[in-house]
N, C-alpha and C positions, 0 to 999 in steps of 0.2 A: 615875580611869579613863582619861583621855586620856594621862596619864603612862605607865600600864601598856601602853596600845595602842602608844604611841611606842616603848617598850622592846621589846615583842614585834616590832615592825617592824624595829628595829635588829638584834635577834637573828636574825630571818629573813633580813635582808640579808647578815649575816655568813655564815650557812649557805649561802645561794644563791651568794655570791661564792666560798666554798671549793669548793662543788660544781662551779662553772664552771672552777675550777682543778684539778679531778679529785682532790679530797681530802675526807675526812670531817671534820666538826667535832666534836671531843670536848666534852662538857659542861663540862669544866674551862676550856676556852678561852672559852666563853660566860659562865661565872660571873664572869670579870674585867670583863665589860661591864655588869654590873648593879650598882645601888647596894648598899652594905653592908646586910645583913639581908634582901635579896631573893634569891629562888632562880630561876635561869635556867630550870631544868626546869619549875618550876611556872608561870612566865610563858608558856612555850611550850605547856604542856598546856592552859592556859586560853584560848589564842588564837593558834594558828599557822595558816598557810595550808595548804590541802590538799596542796600539793606537798612539804611538809616531812615527812620520814619519820624514824623513830627505830629504833635497834637498841641493845638493852641488852647491854653487855659485862660481864665479870666485875668490873671496877673502876669503869666509868662508862658513860654513854650516848654514843652517836655519832649525829650528825644528818647528813642530806643532803637535797638538793632533787632530786626526780625530773624537774625541768625540764631539768637538765643532766647527770644521771647515772642510768643504769639501776639497778634494784634488784640485778641479778646482779653488776654491777661493784662496787656498794657493798658487797655481801657479801664480795667478794674483799678489798677495802680493810679491811673490818671484821675479817676473819680475820687479816690482816696486823697490824692494830693490837692485836689480842689477844695477839700474840707467842707463839703456841702452834703450832709448825711441824707437829707430828703431827696436830693437829685440822685445821689449814689444809689439809694435803695430803689427809687422809681426807675432809673435807667437800666439797672441790672435786672429788675423784674420785667421790664418791657423786652429787653434782649432775650431773656429766657422764654417768655411767652411767645415771642415771634419766631425765634430760631429753632427751638426744640420740638414743638410747642409744649410747654409744661409750666405749672405754677412753681414759684420759688419758695422753699421752706424758709421761714423767718430765721430759723436757727443758722442758716447759711451765713448770716451777717455777724454771727458770734465767732466764726472760724476765720482762718487765714484765707485770703489776704486782708479781709476786712477788720477782724478783731475789734468789733464795736462792742460797747457795753450794752446790756439789755435795756437799760434806761434810755440810752441814746436811740436805740432802734424803736422802742415804744413811742418816744417823743416824735421821731420822724414820721412814723405811721400816723400818729394822731394829727400832726401838722398837715400831712397830705390830704386828709379828709376835708380841710377847710380851704385848700388852694385849688382853684378851678383847673389849672394846668395839669393837675394830678388826678382829675376825676375818673380817669380810666383805671387807676390802681385800686384794686379791691382785695378783700380778704376772704378766705374760706378756711374751714377747719375740717380735719379728718375726724372720724369717730373716736380716735384716741386722744383728741384735743390738740394735736399738732396744728399750728397756724401756718397758713400759706398765703402768699401774695401772688396776684396775677394781673395782667393788663386786659381789660375788657375789650380793647381794640383788637386783640389777637386770640383771645379765648372767651368762649361763652361761660356764663355762670355755672351751668350744669356740667359742662366739660371740665372746667377747672376743679370743681368739687369732686367729680369722679376720678380725675387724675390724682388729686391729693389723697383721696381714700385708697386708691390702688397703690401709690407709692408708700404710704404709711402702713396700711393694713393688708391689702390684697396680696402684694408680692410676698410678704412674710408668711402668709397662710397658705400660699400656693407655690412651694419651692420648685 
C-alpha cells in the first residue's frame, strides 16, 4: 500500500510539474514511470489528488493539475494534442460563441497556444463546410476584411456580424 501511495505521489508530481510548464501529461509518459505490470491510469484512479484532472482522448488520456492550469486552457492543449484541426477550430469556436458570447477571430488560431499555419486553418474551415456535424460553424467578416467564425447554435447571423464589426472597427473608433 505504501509503495502504491508513493507511486501515486510520483505520478501526481509529474503531472503537477508538467502543468506548471503549461503542458498536459499524456498517459504514455506516466506509464514509463511505473513498474512493469502496473498501470499508471489505475494508480491515479485509486488515489490522485483533487487537483488532478483527466481528459480522455481518442488514443490516450491526458492529465493536468488545476493548481497551475485552468480547465479551459487545458481543453485547448487537449484539442491540439488530438491533432484534429477541424474539431479544434469548431470546438473552440463553439466554446467562444456559447461562453462569452462572441465570434472567434480566425487570426486566433495563428497565435499561441494553437500556432497553426494559415493553410491548415483555411483547409479546416473549407472541410467544415462539407461535414454535416459542423453545419453550425459559420463565417462572417468585418468591414476591414477580418474573418470571424461563430456557431449558429449560440449566435444569430446578424449578432455575430455586429459583434465582429464592433471588435474590429467600432472599439477602435470609439475609445
